[in-house]
N, CA, C, O and CB atoms as a CASP TS submission, in Angstrom:
PFRMAT TS
TARGET T0000
AUTHOR 0000-0000-0000
METHOD Language model
MODEL 1
PARENT N/A
ATOM      1  N   MET     1       1.003  -1.078   0.321  1.00  0.00           N
ATOM      2  CA  MET     1       0.056  -0.237  -0.066  1.00  0.00           C
ATOM      3  C   MET     1       1.180   0.910   0.253  1.00  0.00           C
ATOM      4  O   MET     1       2.186   0.879   0.961  1.00  0.00           O
ATOM      5  CB  MET     1      -1.503  -0.302   0.726  1.00  0.00           C
ATOM      6  N   PRO     2       0.502   2.105  -0.695  1.00  0.00           N
ATOM      7  CA  PRO     2       1.512   3.618  -0.952  1.00  0.00           C
ATOM      8  C   PRO     2       1.054   4.389   0.689  1.00  0.00           C
ATOM      9  O   PRO     2      -0.082   4.580   1.125  1.00  0.00           O
ATOM     10  CB  PRO     2       0.772   4.958  -2.844  1.00  0.00           C
ATOM     11  N   THR     3       2.023   4.625   1.160  1.00  0.00           N
ATOM     12  CA  THR     3       1.925   5.839   2.825  1.00  0.00           C
ATOM     13  C   THR     3       1.613   7.428   2.183  1.00  0.00           C
ATOM     14  O   THR     3       1.733   8.012   1.107  1.00  0.00           O
ATOM     15  CB  THR     3       4.034   6.010   3.987  1.00  0.00           C
ATOM     16  N   ALA     4       1.219   7.663   3.327  1.00  0.00           N
ATOM     17  CA  ALA     4       1.279   9.285   3.075  1.00  0.00           C
ATOM     18  C   ALA     4       1.917   9.688   4.130  1.00  0.00           C
ATOM     19  O   ALA     4       2.534   8.805   4.727  1.00  0.00           O
ATOM     20  CB  ALA     4      -0.088  10.120   2.952  1.00  0.00           C
ATOM     21  N   GLN     5       1.975  10.924   4.622  1.00  0.00           N
ATOM     22  CA  GLN     5       2.331  11.703   6.206  1.00  0.00           C
ATOM     23  C   GLN     5       1.719  12.823   6.417  1.00  0.00           C
ATOM     24  O   GLN     5       1.431  13.798   5.722  1.00  0.00           O
ATOM     25  CB  GLN     5       3.802  12.149   6.481  1.00  0.00           C
ATOM     26  N   HIS     6       1.544  12.464   7.685  1.00  0.00           N
ATOM     27  CA  HIS     6       0.568  13.644   8.275  1.00  0.00           C
ATOM     28  C   HIS     6       1.562  14.542   9.433  1.00  0.00           C
ATOM     29  O   HIS     6       2.294  13.889  10.177  1.00  0.00           O
ATOM     30  CB  HIS     6      -1.012  12.830   9.177  1.00  0.00           C
ATOM     31  N   SER     7       1.538  15.901   9.522  1.00  0.00           N
ATOM     32  CA  SER     7       2.260  16.278  10.325  1.00  0.00           C
ATOM     33  C   SER     7       0.961  17.317  11.475  1.00  0.00           C
ATOM     34  O   SER     7      -0.127  17.766  11.115  1.00  0.00           O
ATOM     35  CB  SER     7       3.607  17.022   9.436  1.00  0.00           C
ATOM     36  N   THR     8       1.570  17.412  12.766  1.00  0.00           N
ATOM     37  CA  THR     8       0.331  18.056  13.570  1.00  0.00           C
ATOM     38  C   THR     8       1.173  19.648  13.460  1.00  0.00           C
ATOM     39  O   THR     8       2.307  19.864  13.032  1.00  0.00           O
ATOM     40  CB  THR     8      -0.040  17.246  15.552  1.00  0.00           C
ATOM     41  N   SER     9       0.313  20.477  13.928  1.00  0.00           N
ATOM     42  CA  SER     9       0.860  21.560  14.286  1.00  0.00           C
ATOM     43  C   SER     9       1.838  21.629  15.795  1.00  0.00           C
ATOM     44  O   SER     9       1.813  20.700  16.603  1.00  0.00           O
ATOM     45  CB  SER     9      -0.297  22.416  14.268  1.00  0.00           C
ATOM     46  N   PRO    10       2.483  22.596  15.953  1.00  0.00           N
ATOM     47  CA  PRO    10       3.287  22.305  17.125  1.00  0.00           C
ATOM     48  C   PRO    10       2.163  22.265  18.688  1.00  0.00           C
ATOM     49  O   PRO    10       1.049  22.789  18.713  1.00  0.00           O
ATOM     50  CB  PRO    10       4.588  23.661  17.156  1.00  0.00           C
ATOM     51  N   VAL    11       2.712  21.627  19.700  1.00  0.00           N
ATOM     52  CA  VAL    11       1.949  20.876  20.742  1.00  0.00           C
ATOM     53  C   VAL    11       3.165  21.534  21.962  1.00  0.00           C
ATOM     54  O   VAL    11       4.226  22.079  21.657  1.00  0.00           O
ATOM     55  CB  VAL    11       1.792  18.813  20.434  1.00  0.00           C
ATOM     56  N   PRO    12       2.800  21.364  22.963  1.00  0.00           N
ATOM     57  CA  PRO    12       3.539  21.944  24.128  1.00  0.00           C
ATOM     58  C   PRO    12       3.875  20.633  24.902  1.00  0.00           C
ATOM     59  O   PRO    12       3.032  19.737  24.942  1.00  0.00           O
ATOM     60  CB  PRO    12       2.625  23.087  25.050  1.00  0.00           C
ATOM     61  N   LEU    13       4.868  20.520  25.408  1.00  0.00           N
ATOM     62  CA  LEU    13       5.348  19.019  25.832  1.00  0.00           C
ATOM     63  C   LEU    13       4.242  18.209  26.635  1.00  0.00           C
ATOM     64  O   LEU    13       3.930  17.060  26.323  1.00  0.00           O
ATOM     65  CB  LEU    13       6.722  19.102  26.833  1.00  0.00           C
ATOM     66  N   TYR    14       3.647  18.941  27.751  1.00  0.00           N
ATOM     67  CA  TYR    14       2.468  18.720  28.606  1.00  0.00           C
ATOM     68  C   TYR    14       1.425  17.791  27.657  1.00  0.00           C
ATOM     69  O   TYR    14       0.724  16.884  28.107  1.00  0.00           O
ATOM     70  CB  TYR    14       1.776  20.269  29.099  1.00  0.00           C
ATOM     71  N   LEU    15       1.467  18.135  26.508  1.00  0.00           N
ATOM     72  CA  LEU    15      -0.043  17.823  26.034  1.00  0.00           C
ATOM     73  C   LEU    15       0.231  16.956  24.743  1.00  0.00           C
ATOM     74  O   LEU    15      -0.633  16.791  23.883  1.00  0.00           O
ATOM     75  CB  LEU    15      -1.043  19.326  25.649  1.00  0.00           C
ATOM     76  N   LEU    16       1.564  16.386  24.670  1.00  0.00           N
ATOM     77  CA  LEU    16       2.477  15.487  23.742  1.00  0.00           C
ATOM     78  C   LEU    16       1.502  13.771  23.871  1.00  0.00           C
ATOM     79  O   LEU    16       1.203  13.063  22.909  1.00  0.00           O
ATOM     80  CB  LEU    16       4.519  15.445  24.569  1.00  0.00           C
ATOM     81  N   PRO    17       1.201  13.493  25.320  1.00  0.00           N
ATOM     82  CA  PRO    17       0.537  12.388  25.074  1.00  0.00           C
ATOM     83  C   PRO    17      -0.917  12.333  24.210  1.00  0.00           C
ATOM     84  O   PRO    17      -1.209  11.517  23.335  1.00  0.00           O
ATOM     85  CB  PRO    17       0.397  11.915  26.315  1.00  0.00           C
ATOM     86  N   GLN    18      -1.868  13.627  24.803  1.00  0.00           N
ATOM     87  CA  GLN    18      -2.829  13.578  23.969  1.00  0.00           C
ATOM     88  C   GLN    18      -2.750  13.768  22.648  1.00  0.00           C
ATOM     89  O   GLN    18      -3.486  13.066  21.955  1.00  0.00           O
ATOM     90  CB  GLN    18      -3.547  14.225  24.315  1.00  0.00           C
ATOM     91  N   ALA    19      -2.074  14.509  22.142  1.00  0.00           N
ATOM     92  CA  ALA    19      -1.637  14.683  20.686  1.00  0.00           C
ATOM     93  C   ALA    19      -1.675  13.236  19.913  1.00  0.00           C
ATOM     94  O   ALA    19      -2.275  12.901  18.891  1.00  0.00           O
ATOM     95  CB  ALA    19      -0.062  15.337  20.641  1.00  0.00           C
ATOM     96  N   LEU    20      -0.895  12.580  20.698  1.00  0.00           N
ATOM     97  CA  LEU    20      -0.197  11.300  19.858  1.00  0.00           C
ATOM     98  C   LEU    20      -1.563  10.061  19.837  1.00  0.00           C
ATOM     99  O   LEU    20      -1.781   9.124  19.069  1.00  0.00           O
ATOM    100  CB  LEU    20       1.529  10.566  20.913  1.00  0.00           C
ATOM    101  N   ALA    21      -2.261  10.542  20.981  1.00  0.00           N
ATOM    102  CA  ALA    21      -3.706   9.315  21.441  1.00  0.00           C
ATOM    103  C   ALA    21      -4.375  10.227  20.046  1.00  0.00           C
ATOM    104  O   ALA    21      -4.781   9.439  19.192  1.00  0.00           O
ATOM    105  CB  ALA    21      -4.917   9.480  23.702  1.00  0.00           C
ATOM    106  N   GLU    22      -4.515  11.310  19.758  1.00  0.00           N
ATOM    107  CA  GLU    22      -5.378  11.716  19.001  1.00  0.00           C
ATOM    108  C   GLU    22      -5.032  11.184  17.170  1.00  0.00           C
ATOM    109  O   GLU    22      -5.873  10.759  16.378  1.00  0.00           O
ATOM    110  CB  GLU    22      -5.389  13.307  19.375  1.00  0.00           C
ATOM    111  N   GLU    23      -3.481  11.404  16.907  1.00  0.00           N
ATOM    112  CA  GLU    23      -3.171  10.526  15.921  1.00  0.00           C
ATOM    113  C   GLU    23      -3.483   9.171  15.743  1.00  0.00           C
ATOM    114  O   GLU    23      -3.667   8.870  14.563  1.00  0.00           O
ATOM    115  CB  GLU    23      -2.141  10.548  15.862  1.00  0.00           C
ATOM    116  N   ILE    24      -3.623   8.063  16.740  1.00  0.00           N
ATOM    117  CA  ILE    24      -3.735   6.940  16.966  1.00  0.00           C
ATOM    118  C   ILE    24      -5.053   6.556  16.844  1.00  0.00           C
ATOM    119  O   ILE    24      -5.320   5.584  16.138  1.00  0.00           O
ATOM    120  CB  ILE    24      -3.215   6.692  17.998  1.00  0.00           C
ATOM    121  N   LYS    25      -5.912   7.158  17.415  1.00  0.00           N
ATOM    122  CA  LYS    25      -7.480   7.541  17.143  1.00  0.00           C
ATOM    123  C   LYS    25      -7.572   7.731  15.109  1.00  0.00           C
ATOM    124  O   LYS    25      -8.010   6.985  14.232  1.00  0.00           O
ATOM    125  CB  LYS    25      -7.897   9.499  18.241  1.00  0.00           C
ATOM    126  N   LYS    26      -7.251   8.400  15.097  1.00  0.00           N
ATOM    127  CA  LYS    26      -6.912   8.711  13.602  1.00  0.00           C
ATOM    128  C   LYS    26      -6.818   8.069  12.386  1.00  0.00           C
ATOM    129  O   LYS    26      -7.609   7.971  11.449  1.00  0.00           O
ATOM    130  CB  LYS    26      -5.991   9.075  13.554  1.00  0.00           C
ATOM    131  N   TYR    27      -5.367   7.522  12.632  1.00  0.00           N
ATOM    132  CA  TYR    27      -4.830   6.542  11.940  1.00  0.00           C
ATOM    133  C   TYR    27      -4.809   5.048  12.224  1.00  0.00           C
ATOM    134  O   TYR    27      -4.523   4.240  11.340  1.00  0.00           O
ATOM    135  CB  TYR    27      -3.773   6.891  11.849  1.00  0.00           C
ATOM    136  N   GLY    28      -5.105   4.700  13.430  1.00  0.00           N
ATOM    137  CA  GLY    28      -5.062   3.308  13.728  1.00  0.00           C
ATOM    138  C   GLY    28      -3.957   2.243  13.285  1.00  0.00           C
ATOM    139  O   GLY    28      -2.771   2.553  13.392  1.00  0.00           O
ATOM    140  N   ASP    29      -4.217   1.370  12.939  1.00  0.00           N
ATOM    141  CA  ASP    29      -2.920   0.222  12.475  1.00  0.00           C
ATOM    142  C   ASP    29      -2.570   0.315  11.253  1.00  0.00           C
ATOM    143  O   ASP    29      -1.932  -0.573  10.687  1.00  0.00           O
ATOM    144  CB  ASP    29      -3.216  -1.310  12.568  1.00  0.00           C
ATOM    145  N   THR    30      -2.949   1.421  10.682  1.00  0.00           N
ATOM    146  CA  THR    30      -2.419   1.949   9.424  1.00  0.00           C
ATOM    147  C   THR    30      -1.257   2.593   9.426  1.00  0.00           C
ATOM    148  O   THR    30      -0.613   2.943   8.437  1.00  0.00           O
ATOM    149  CB  THR    30      -3.220   2.755   8.867  1.00  0.00           C
ATOM    150  N   ILE    31      -0.906   2.798  10.924  1.00  0.00           N
ATOM    151  CA  ILE    31       0.471   3.739  11.407  1.00  0.00           C
ATOM    152  C   ILE    31       1.418   3.304  11.303  1.00  0.00           C
ATOM    153  O   ILE    31       1.659   2.553  12.248  1.00  0.00           O
ATOM    154  CB  ILE    31       0.675   4.160  12.606  1.00  0.00           C
ATOM    155  N   ALA    32       2.651   3.398  10.163  1.00  0.00           N
ATOM    156  CA  ALA    32       3.997   2.752   9.955  1.00  0.00           C
ATOM    157  C   ALA    32       5.194   3.270  10.779  1.00  0.00           C
ATOM    158  O   ALA    32       6.146   2.546  11.071  1.00  0.00           O
ATOM    159  CB  ALA    32       4.361   2.896   8.534  1.00  0.00           C
ATOM    160  N   GLU    33       5.058   4.968  11.248  1.00  0.00           N
ATOM    161  CA  GLU    33       5.877   5.331  11.632  1.00  0.00           C
ATOM    162  C   GLU    33       5.529   6.729  12.425  1.00  0.00           C
ATOM    163  O   GLU    33       4.857   7.600  11.872  1.00  0.00           O
ATOM    164  CB  GLU    33       6.676   5.238  10.680  1.00  0.00           C
ATOM    165  N   ILE    34       6.012   6.871  13.702  1.00  0.00           N
ATOM    166  CA  ILE    34       5.630   8.296  14.349  1.00  0.00           C
ATOM    167  C   ILE    34       7.186   8.992  14.371  1.00  0.00           C
ATOM    168  O   ILE    34       8.186   8.274  14.387  1.00  0.00           O
ATOM    169  CB  ILE    34       4.816   8.137  16.152  1.00  0.00           C
ATOM    170  N   ARG    35       7.265  10.434  14.371  1.00  0.00           N
ATOM    171  CA  ARG    35       8.538  11.016  14.759  1.00  0.00           C
ATOM    172  C   ARG    35       8.138  12.045  15.445  1.00  0.00           C
ATOM    173  O   ARG    35       7.131  12.698  15.168  1.00  0.00           O
ATOM    174  CB  ARG    35       9.478  11.390  13.709  1.00  0.00           C
ATOM    175  N   VAL    36       9.049  12.304  16.576  1.00  0.00           N
ATOM    176  CA  VAL    36       8.566  13.637  17.119  1.00  0.00           C
ATOM    177  C   VAL    36      10.025  14.873  17.484  1.00  0.00           C
ATOM    178  O   VAL    36      10.976  14.947  18.262  1.00  0.00           O
ATOM    179  CB  VAL    36       7.610  13.161  18.710  1.00  0.00           C
ATOM    180  N   ARG    37       9.616  15.411  16.730  1.00  0.00           N
ATOM    181  CA  ARG    37      10.491  16.752  16.505  1.00  0.00           C
ATOM    182  C   ARG    37      10.567  18.233  17.338  1.00  0.00           C
ATOM    183  O   ARG    37       9.805  19.134  16.985  1.00  0.00           O
ATOM    184  CB  ARG    37      10.103  17.149  15.231  1.00  0.00           C
ATOM    185  N   ARG    38      11.358  18.408  18.271  1.00  0.00           N
ATOM    186  CA  ARG    38      11.443  19.945  19.027  1.00  0.00           C
ATOM    187  C   ARG    38      11.366  20.890  17.944  1.00  0.00           C
ATOM    188  O   ARG    38      12.013  20.836  16.898  1.00  0.00           O
ATOM    189  CB  ARG    38      12.920  20.288  19.927  1.00  0.00           C
ATOM    190  N   THR    39      10.476  21.808  18.298  1.00  0.00           N
ATOM    191  CA  THR    39      10.694  22.631  17.495  1.00  0.00           C
ATOM    192  C   THR    39      10.912  24.332  18.803  1.00  0.00           C
ATOM    193  O   THR    39      11.031  24.139  20.013  1.00  0.00           O
ATOM    194  CB  THR    39       9.276  22.448  16.221  1.00  0.00           C
ATOM    195  N   ILE    40      10.918  25.523  18.312  1.00  0.00           N
ATOM    196  CA  ILE    40      11.082  26.433  19.157  1.00  0.00           C
ATOM    197  C   ILE    40      10.775  26.276  20.848  1.00  0.00           C
ATOM    198  O   ILE    40       9.820  25.558  21.144  1.00  0.00           O
ATOM    199  CB  ILE    40      10.367  27.347  18.574  1.00  0.00           C
ATOM    200  N   GLY    41      11.461  26.847  21.838  1.00  0.00           N
ATOM    201  CA  GLY    41      10.675  25.989  23.214  1.00  0.00           C
ATOM    202  C   GLY    41      10.451  24.718  23.300  1.00  0.00           C
ATOM    203  O   GLY    41      11.016  23.835  22.655  1.00  0.00           O
ATOM    204  N   HIS    42       9.421  24.569  24.290  1.00  0.00           N
ATOM    205  CA  HIS    42       9.015  23.529  24.513  1.00  0.00           C
ATOM    206  C   HIS    42       7.892  22.912  23.880  1.00  0.00           C
ATOM    207  O   HIS    42       7.055  22.252  24.496  1.00  0.00           O
ATOM    208  CB  HIS    42       8.927  23.568  25.517  1.00  0.00           C
ATOM    209  N   ASN    43       7.867  23.179  22.352  1.00  0.00           N
ATOM    210  CA  ASN    43       7.078  22.478  21.354  1.00  0.00           C
ATOM    211  C   ASN    43       7.390  21.291  20.762  1.00  0.00           C
ATOM    212  O   ASN    43       8.548  20.876  20.764  1.00  0.00           O
ATOM    213  CB  ASN    43       6.911  23.174  20.434  1.00  0.00           C
ATOM    214  N   TYR    44       6.524  20.719  20.273  1.00  0.00           N
ATOM    215  CA  TYR    44       6.898  19.506  19.357  1.00  0.00           C
ATOM    216  C   TYR    44       5.796  19.150  18.384  1.00  0.00           C
ATOM    217  O   TYR    44       4.597  19.164  18.660  1.00  0.00           O
ATOM    218  CB  TYR    44       7.208  18.209  20.219  1.00  0.00           C
ATOM    219  N   VAL    45       6.423  18.771  17.007  1.00  0.00           N
ATOM    220  CA  VAL    45       5.688  18.299  16.096  1.00  0.00           C
ATOM    221  C   VAL    45       5.892  16.794  15.859  1.00  0.00           C
ATOM    222  O   VAL    45       6.934  16.167  15.670  1.00  0.00           O
ATOM    223  CB  VAL    45       5.895  19.055  15.007  1.00  0.00           C
ATOM    224  N   LEU    46       4.266  16.273  15.936  1.00  0.00           N
ATOM    225  CA  LEU    46       4.272  15.028  15.693  1.00  0.00           C
ATOM    226  C   LEU    46       4.312  14.663  13.970  1.00  0.00           C
ATOM    227  O   LEU    46       3.518  15.198  13.197  1.00  0.00           O
ATOM    228  CB  LEU    46       3.054  14.518  16.459  1.00  0.00           C
ATOM    229  N   LYS    47       5.218  13.807  13.579  1.00  0.00           N
ATOM    230  CA  LYS    47       5.070  13.519  11.951  1.00  0.00           C
ATOM    231  C   LYS    47       4.491  11.807  12.002  1.00  0.00           C
ATOM    232  O   LYS    47       5.310  10.960  12.361  1.00  0.00           O
ATOM    233  CB  LYS    47       6.931  13.727  10.948  1.00  0.00           C
ATOM    234  N   VAL    48       3.467  11.489  11.735  1.00  0.00           N
ATOM    235  CA  VAL    48       2.892  10.284  11.230  1.00  0.00           C
ATOM    236  C   VAL    48       3.022   9.827  10.166  1.00  0.00           C
ATOM    237  O   VAL    48       2.317  10.386   9.325  1.00  0.00           O
ATOM    238  CB  VAL    48       1.882  10.241  11.275  1.00  0.00           C
ATOM    239  N   LYS    49       3.867   8.719   9.663  1.00  0.00           N
ATOM    240  CA  LYS    49       3.528   8.438   8.591  1.00  0.00           C
ATOM    241  C   LYS    49       3.014   7.205   8.394  1.00  0.00           C
ATOM    242  O   LYS    49       3.530   6.341   9.105  1.00  0.00           O
ATOM    243  CB  LYS    49       4.351   8.662   7.929  1.00  0.00           C
ATOM    244  N   HIS    50       1.866   6.716   7.401  1.00  0.00           N
ATOM    245  CA  HIS    50       0.515   5.710   7.412  1.00  0.00           C
ATOM    246  C   HIS    50       0.294   5.145   6.032  1.00  0.00           C
ATOM    247  O   HIS    50       0.973   5.613   5.118  1.00  0.00           O
ATOM    248  CB  HIS    50      -0.945   6.531   7.849  1.00  0.00           C
ATOM    249  N   GLU    51      -0.308   4.488   5.856  1.00  0.00           N
ATOM    250  CA  GLU    51      -0.738   3.351   4.845  1.00  0.00           C
ATOM    251  C   GLU    51      -1.814   4.723   4.368  1.00  0.00           C
ATOM    252  O   GLU    51      -2.314   5.522   5.161  1.00  0.00           O
ATOM    253  CB  GLU    51      -1.525   1.448   5.586  1.00  0.00           C
ATOM    254  N   LYS    52      -1.957   4.721   3.156  1.00  0.00           N
ATOM    255  CA  LYS    52      -3.300   5.333   2.451  1.00  0.00           C
ATOM    256  C   LYS    52      -4.431   4.265   2.452  1.00  0.00           C
ATOM    257  O   LYS    52      -4.097   3.107   2.202  1.00  0.00           O
ATOM    258  CB  LYS    52      -3.013   5.793   0.811  1.00  0.00           C
ATOM    259  N   ARG    53      -5.514   4.494   2.665  1.00  0.00           N
ATOM    260  CA  ARG    53      -6.813   3.643   2.405  1.00  0.00           C
ATOM    261  C   ARG    53      -7.720   4.341   1.286  1.00  0.00           C
ATOM    262  O   ARG    53      -7.723   5.535   0.986  1.00  0.00           O
ATOM    263  CB  ARG    53      -7.722   3.492   3.841  1.00  0.00           C
ATOM    264  N   GLY    54      -8.431   3.386   0.784  1.00  0.00           N
ATOM    265  CA  GLY    54      -9.036   3.899  -0.472  1.00  0.00           C
ATOM    266  C   GLY    54      -9.553   5.134  -0.307  1.00  0.00           C
ATOM    267  O   GLY    54      -9.275   5.947  -1.189  1.00  0.00           O
ATOM    268  N   ASP    55     -10.334   5.542   0.724  1.00  0.00           N
ATOM    269  CA  ASP    55     -11.222   6.795   0.592  1.00  0.00           C
ATOM    270  C   ASP    55     -10.774   8.014   0.989  1.00  0.00           C
ATOM    271  O   ASP    55     -11.151   9.127   0.624  1.00  0.00           O
ATOM    272  CB  ASP    55     -12.352   6.677   1.261  1.00  0.00           C
ATOM    273  N   ARG    56      -9.461   7.528   2.209  1.00  0.00           N
ATOM    274  CA  ARG    56      -9.012   8.236   2.994  1.00  0.00           C
ATOM    275  C   ARG    56      -7.822   9.396   2.415  1.00  0.00           C
ATOM    276  O   ARG    56      -6.796   8.860   1.995  1.00  0.00           O
ATOM    277  CB  ARG    56      -8.632   7.314   3.941  1.00  0.00           C
ATOM    278  N   SER    57      -7.853  10.757   2.358  1.00  0.00           N
ATOM    279  CA  SER    57      -6.858  11.209   2.261  1.00  0.00           C
ATOM    280  C   SER    57      -6.735  12.739   3.176  1.00  0.00           C
ATOM    281  O   SER    57      -7.701  13.233   3.757  1.00  0.00           O
ATOM    282  CB  SER    57      -6.687  11.175   0.857  1.00  0.00           C
ATOM    283  N   ASP    58      -5.270  13.380   3.159  1.00  0.00           N
ATOM    284  CA  ASP    58      -5.043  14.252   4.137  1.00  0.00           C
ATOM    285  C   ASP    58      -5.293  15.591   3.755  1.00  0.00           C
ATOM    286  O   ASP    58      -5.125  16.505   4.563  1.00  0.00           O
ATOM    287  CB  ASP    58      -3.822  14.115   4.596  1.00  0.00           C
TER
END
């Protein structure tokens, strides 16, 4: 299956668990990889690589 990538907007450190849970709910077991990158200050961006489903798009 082809893969796609989705990035979140920057979230503060204390909200990382909630942001990660939301991405898991959204993409479920199609997730292939999750990367967490620190931006300015204590903000982080989640990059989620997932398999594309037939009718789903970013």
